[in-house]
Structures are given as structure tokens and as C-alpha cells.
N, C-alpha and C positions, 0 to 999 in steps of 0.2 A: 443598443442602448445597456444593457444588464450583463457586458461585457466592460462598459467604462464604470460601472457600477461595480462591480467584483475589484477590478483593481483600483480604485481609488480605497474601500475598503481594506481589500490586501495591505494598500501603502500606511492608512492608519494604524491599523494592529502591526506590521512589521516598526513601524516608529515607537510605538506604544512598549514593543519589548525589546527592540535594541537600545532606545533609552532611559527604558529601567523601570516604565511609569507601570506595565504588567514584569513582576519580578519574577526572576524564573520560579518554574515551579507551582507558581499561581497560578488558580484557574481561569481563564480567559473568560468574556460574560457569557451569559445561554445566547442557544441561538434569538429566544424569544427577544431578551435585553438587547443584543447585536440589531431584531427585526426593528425594534420601538427607535432604538436611538439614531439608527441610520435611515430610514427606512427604504431598507430594500426588502426584497422578497428572500423566505426562504432557499430560494435554489440558489441566492447570489449569495449569501450570510456559507453556506456547506463551497464550495466554489473557493471561496475565498478562504477558508478552513485546507480545505485541499491542498490549495498554492502554499498555503504556510509551512502544513507537513511536507510539501516538497522541496521547501527552503532548508526543511531543517529547526526550524524557529519554534512549532508546534508538536507537540505527539496529544494524539487524542487515542484514551477507554474508553472502552464502549463500559455506557451507563455509565461514568461518572463526570464526562468533558474533557474540553478541551485545556493542553497545563501549556503554557511559554517555556519555552528550554533556553538554557544559557547560548546567548550570542556566539561566534566568533570571536575568540580573542582579535583585541588591535584593529577590531577589521567594523567599517560604521556601517556597513548591508554584511547577512548571509552571504554564504558562498553558495551558489546553486549549482544546479549539477547540469551537462552539458542537454542543451535543446534538442527536445525528439519531434523532428518537423518532419521526415521523408520518411518514406518505408522501406527503404534502403539503414536510415536511425534506428528506423524498428528491430530492422535483425539483427542490427550490430549489437543491442541491449539486448534480443534474447541470446547473444551468444555469452553475452559480458554475462549476463544472468545465469547460463547453465553452467559455469562454471564459480562461478560466485555462490549461489545457491547449492549446489550439489553436496559441496563441501559442507555448507554450512546445518545441509539434511543430515549431512554421515558425524559431525560430531554432534548435533542433535538429541541424535538413538545414544549415545554413549553419556552426554552430559548432562541430559535433562532431567528435571526434578519432578515430583508429582503436581505441581500446578504446572509449570510448561506443557503438559499435556489437558491438563483441562482446558489451560487457553485455547489449547490447538481444537479441539471438540467444541470448544463453543464458536468458535473464527468458522468450522466446519459448517455445526449447525447454519450459522448467520449467515455462512453463502447459501445456504440450501434455500432460505427464505428468502433471497431478495426479490426485490421489486421488479415493475420494469422499465426504471430506470438506467443507463447503464452505468450512472454514475454513481451508484445505490452498489450495482453489482462487482464494479473496479474497487469502491472503497472496502467490500468484504473479501475482493479475493486478495487486494492487498495484507488486509489482518490476517490473514492464513499464512502468506509467506512472511510478512513481519516475524507474527509467532512461532516460526521454524525459526527461522534467526535469533529471533529471543533464546530458544531451546538450545541453541548451541553454545551460549556462554561465555562465546568473544560478544565483545564490546564495538570491534572493529564488522563484524558485518551488520548489528542491528543500526548503527549511528548510518553502513554506505545505504540501506533499504531506508533510512530512513530521511535522507540527502537525495535519491530520487524517488521517491514518494509515490502516491497511487497511480500517479500519470504514467509509470512504467509497468502497467498493466494494459494491454488491448483488450478493452472491450465495443466493439461496431452492437451500432444499435440490434441488427439482426441477428447476433448471436444468443439475442435472448429468445429471439422467436425458433431458431433451429433444432435441428435433434440430431439425435444421432451423435460422429464422432467431433460434431461441429459445433452443439451445443452444449447449455450450464451442465448437462448433469453430467455430462462428457468428463469436463473441467471435473466437477464434483469428484468425480471418480478416481480420476488420476489424484486428489486432496488428498481424500480416504487412502488410496495405496501410499503415500507419504508417511500419512500417518499413520500407517499399521507400522509400516520398517522399521518408523522409531519409537513405539508403542517395544517394536519385538527388542531393540535396543541392537538391532541388526545393520552399522555403518556400510557396508557395503548394497545392500538392497536400497537403503533409506535413498544413498545418491544414485543409484539407477534412478530410483521411483522417482525424484526429482526433475533427471536429466528429460526420463521419456517423458514429464508434462510438460516442460520448455521444449523439446524438441516436436513433440503434437500443439505446444500452442506456434511453432514457427509453424507446421504444416496450416493450423486454423488461418495464421496471417495471409499464408499465400494463396489458401482457396477467397476467401473473404476479397483478398487483392487483385482476382484473378490470374495472378501468376499462374 
């Protein structure tokens, strides 16, 4: 039932954005307003927003809300990234991200401005405060990677990550309770290494730290899947 409610809300908001009822740059109704208007739960609203982020139709700024993006020109519906349905799809995605995000981190080390570092620190602190929900941890993890892409100064990196959306992050529930190399603490430490290299202005170290993080993500994925 929740899945149907989410799809219905996604369809309505997508239509509002594509048809201009919510203009590009305009703030979407608040979570509370959407809950009241559509008679759905907060979880449904958050899942719907995450799906619109993955489609490249919505951008969410922490503390400010969600804003409509310009729909792709000449199309009635947004371009969607290839769906990730299988374990092998997830492995392919991590390999793709390793190449993409390592280069983004290297560029970020030399192209960043002070406000980029502030955004990275904020995303890092936010991830450390993630609650017991995989969706929450996944969204905060994605915020960090999006901030790295933003610090690169190259809009193609930010657009690509926006297209992939938070679903590019693998966050099984049992990882929230795991310790050592497979828990959230290990992920946070890897993020810290990426940030430290970017702050130091070292592109080689930044690329290596990001690649290490994503290689470790592949290892965690294999452990979690029993491979």
C-alpha cells in the first residue's frame, strides 16, 4: 500500500514540475503540507522526494527544503538512470562510481572554495548523526558525495550524481548495527579521509581516498550478500 501511495505522490509532483505548475527553482510544499494535502505518512513523502531526486527533478538543500529543477528540454518525462535491480548491477555501479568520483575528488582538491569545504564538513557531521533508518543514513551519505561533486566545480559531475540519486548508495539495515570495517563508523572514517585530502589540496590523495572508500564499499557489499 505504501509503495502505491509513494508512486501516486511521485506521479503528481512529477506532473506539477514537468507541466510548470511548480516552476524551476520554486520550493516544493513542505513535508507537513504534502502529508496534509495527500493524506500520506512522512515516510511516503520522503521516499517520493528521493525518487524525484533520482530522476533529476528535485534538489534538496539541508535546512532549506526541496526545490524543482528544470525538466529535460523537449521531453514530457525526465530521463531516468538505469535501474539497479541486482547484485551485479550494484557492483557495476560501484565500479562506475569509482572512476567518476575519484576524478571528482581530485578536482575538488584544487578547485574548491571555502563554502564547499563548509558543505563537506556539514555533510560529514550530518552523516555521523544518522538515525536508525537506512533511508536516512543513505540520504546523508549521498549528501556527502554530492558535496564532493559540487566542490569539483564541474557541473557534469553534479548532474550525473543528481541523476543517480540517493539510490546509488547501498545501505542495508544491518549495516546500521555493524561495527568494525562494515559499520557506519568505517564509512564515516573513509569520508573523513576524502575530506582531509581535499582540504590539504592534494588531488592524488583525494582520488586515492575516494577510490579506497568505494573499493571498501564493494567489499562490504560482498560481505553483506554472503559472497
